[in-house]
N, C-alpha and C positions, 0 to 999 in steps of 0.2 A: 580669437578676436580678428576680424577682417580689417585689413589696412585699406586706406583710401587709395585712389588711383595715383600712379606716378605721373608727375607733371612733365610734359615733354615740350621742347621747342623744336618745331619742324622748319628747316631752312631749305628753300628751293621750290620751284614750280608755282604757277599761279593758282592752279586748282589741284586739290588732293584726291578727288574721286572717291573711291571706297576705302582709302587708307584710314580715315578716322574710325570707321566701323571696325576694321581689323584691330586697331589699337585699343579701342574700348573693350573688345573681347579679351585682350591681354591685360586689362586693368591699367591702361596707359591713357591719360587724358592729354589732349593737345592744349597747352596753356597759351601758346603763341605760335603763329605761322608767319614766317618772313619769306618773301619771294626771293630776296637776294639780288634784286635787279638794281637797287639804288646804288649809285656810285660810291656813296659814303660807306657802304658795307665793305668795300674793297680797300679803303685807305685808312680808316681810323681804327684805333684800338677799341674793340667791342667789349661791352659789359653785357652779360646775359640777363634776361629778365629775372627778377627775384622769384625764388621758388622753383626754378628749373632743376629737374633731377636727371634729365636725359636729353641729349641733343641728337636729332635725326637729320642727317644731311642727305638730300635727294640729289645725288651726284650728276645725273644727266641734265639737270637744269641749273647747275652752278658753275661759275668760273673757278679756276684754281685759287685765285687770291681770296675770294669769298670763303671757300672751304677752309683755306689756311687760317683766316682770321677767326672763324667760328671754332675751329679745332683748338687753336691757341687759347681762346677765351674759355672754352670748356676745360682744357687742361689746367689753366690757372685756377679755376674754381673747383677742380677735382670732380668734374661731372663726366659721366660716361658718354661716348660718342658712338653712334651707329650710322654707318655710311652705306647707302644702297641706291638703287635706281628707283624712279617713281612708278612703281607698280605694286599691287597688292602682293603678288607672288614674291617679288624681290624683298619687300619689307618683311614678309613672313619668314622667308629663308634666312635673312640676316638675323632676325630675332631668334630663330631656332639654332643657328650656327654659333651665335655668341652665348647662348644659354641664358640670356637675360631673364627670361620669365621663370626659369627653374632655380638658378643659383645666385642671382645678383643679390648683393647685400641690401640693396634698396627694397627688395621684395620682403626682406625681414624674416628673421627667425623669431617666432614669438614663443 
């Protein structure tokens, strides 16, 4: 039985380029994209959008405080965080290195 796509929150960058296509190929759907530019993202305690199963931080477009806030929110919710630069190669390399697609419990053993 095939599982539905994993819902991801992408934080960072104004435009994602070809990243959504790469993620679709890995059965990951972007449920929300947040640029991280809003000052409120740096100061308040964040709650992740409901249904989020993976947080992808595009580090070359985020300040340290924003990354820290989203990492903490993901940790509180028990959600996996993937940090990489905003390029298809970097995202693909990060997915390969963390083994997300092959062994992550979210990918499910049926």
